[in-house]
C-alpha positions, 0 to 999 in steps of 0.5 A: 503498714503490716501489708507493706512490710509483708509485700517488701519481704516477698519482694526481697525473697523473690529478688534473692531467689533469682539466680542472677541476683543471688549468685551475683551477691555471693560472688560480689561478696567473695570478690569484695572480700578478696579486693578488700583484704588486698586494699587493706594490705596495700594500705598497711604497706603504704604506711610502712614502706617508702613509696618507691618500695611500694611502687616496685612491689606493686610492679612485681604484683602486676607482673604476676597478675598479667602473666596469670591472665595472659596464660588463661587462654580463654579457659576461665570463661569456658569454666563459667560456661561448662564447669557445671556439666563438663567435669572431666575437663576440669583437671586438664584445664588446671594442668594446662593453666599451671604448665603455661603459668610456669613457662610464662614466669620463666620467660618473663624472668629471663627477659626482665632486664629488657622488658622491665629492668626495674623489676629484674633485680628482684627476680634474678637474685637467687633461683628460689625467686623464680620458683616462687614467682612461678608458684604465685602465678600458677596459684592465681590462674588455678584460683580463677578456674576453681572459683569459676567452676564453683560459680557455674555449679552455683556454689559461690559461697565456697569461693567466698570462703576460699577468698576470705581465707586467702585474705586473712593469710595475706594480712597475717605476716604483713606487720613482720615483713621487712618494710624495705623489701619489695619482693617480700611484700609481693609474695605476701600478697600472692602466695596465700592464693596458691595455698588456698587453691590447693586446699580447695582442690582437695575438697572439690570431690565433695563439692563437684559431683563426679570430680576426682582429684586424680581423674584424667580425661583423654584429650579426645573426650567430648567434654574436653574437646568442647571446652577447648574449642570454646576457649580457643574461639573466645581466647582472642577476645578474652586476651584483648579484653583483659590485657590492658587492665593487667598490663597497665600497672606493669607498664606504669613502673617503666613509664612513671618510675617507682615513686609516681607509680605508687600513687597511680597504683593506689588509685588504680587498685581502688578503682578496680574494685568498682570495675569488678562489680560489672565484671562479676555480674557479667560472669554470672550472666555468662554462666546462666544465659542462653542465646535467646535470653542473652539480650534481656539478661544483659539489660537486667545486669546493666541496671543491677550494676548501675544500682550497686555502683552509684553510691561508690561513684559519688563518694570516689568522684566527689570526696576521694579523700575519704578513701585515700586518707587511709594511705597517708597524706602523700597519697591523699594528695598524689592519687586524688585526681587519678582516682576521680578520672578512673571512676568516671570510666566505670559506667562506660566499662559496665557497657563494655564488659556486659556487651562482651558477655552477650557476645560470648553467650551468643557465640558471636566471636568475630564481633567480640574480637573486633570490640576487644581489639579496639579496646585493647589498642586504645586502652594501651596506646592512649594511657601510655602515650599520655603518661609518657608526655605528662609523666604522671598517673593522672595522664595515664588515667585520662587516657584510660577513661577516653579509651573505655568511653570510645569502646562503650560507644562501639559496643552500643553500635554493635548492639543496635545493629544486632537488634536490626538483624 
């Protein structure tokens, strides 16, 4: 018995010493803290606010998240790949992200009456609405870049601390916010991220060797040009890959209406926690992989993700009420089927996102663009079409699951062809 315990301890020590597993665990905890506090935020909000108010707040939050992703321009992946070695490129990347976030916020606010009339009244009441919307978006974009730099440096624990602080700040004012104001709800969910990013940036010189807050590299600096080139080549794939996940909650407000969107968004936000697991593992794989090791690393990542996801999938597919009951009876009834369907798509999504990591590591950007183009087209067209026909979140969820499954099939075919070459 003693020898078995000792052997078990040695296995745990070896397992945790592996950078793939150790950094994955830290980033999963960090992501889990962020997602968990976000989930708790929406649980409390669902208990206090009418579904129509919650649906509108979710739409504003989704718009902010979508614009943040849209203006990433491949830089998050570039920071994962080069953040540990190309320190002089960090500030130019952050400045570019903030500038494009503000520009996107201004453009969306101006176009809101046309592209999202349900949200326009909450963005155009007073000029501070626009400023806060832009600050929230800039904070979200900068937060991703800072966390990815820390991940590349194997300082995922610092990213965990930042996300924990943001989660606490997000929950603190919730009980005192007006329950009938969607704008107040979405700002409470977004502005704490921006605040913690500012604090983390001030601490970066102590965490990142050679980094200075006021440092600025010339645009012809080799570090800057290499990061920019990688981001530019990978940007189409990055945009096409992530756009559906950020766009669908925003589109759903118009397709389903605020009330039905509340049920869809609750199911979607719960499912996305599971979808984040392989996404986090794929990011660690990208930051540590090489062209020679990419295939082996992705295979390990796929097995690791499956082991982590199995118990969550069983609970959410078989007994979704255990999760939804915290939101109230309306959501337990209205979001159950959507949650089941969305969770069915998690394993195909694991195949898709890890295949993308391999293609980026091997610099196979043409194949990456093909894969993500197919995914983006299907993952937007099918959910919206089925949602319009059925006027239900269940229909949108079914369209999403089919799109992910078809794309996973294409990813398997691409991998098989690569092995034969």
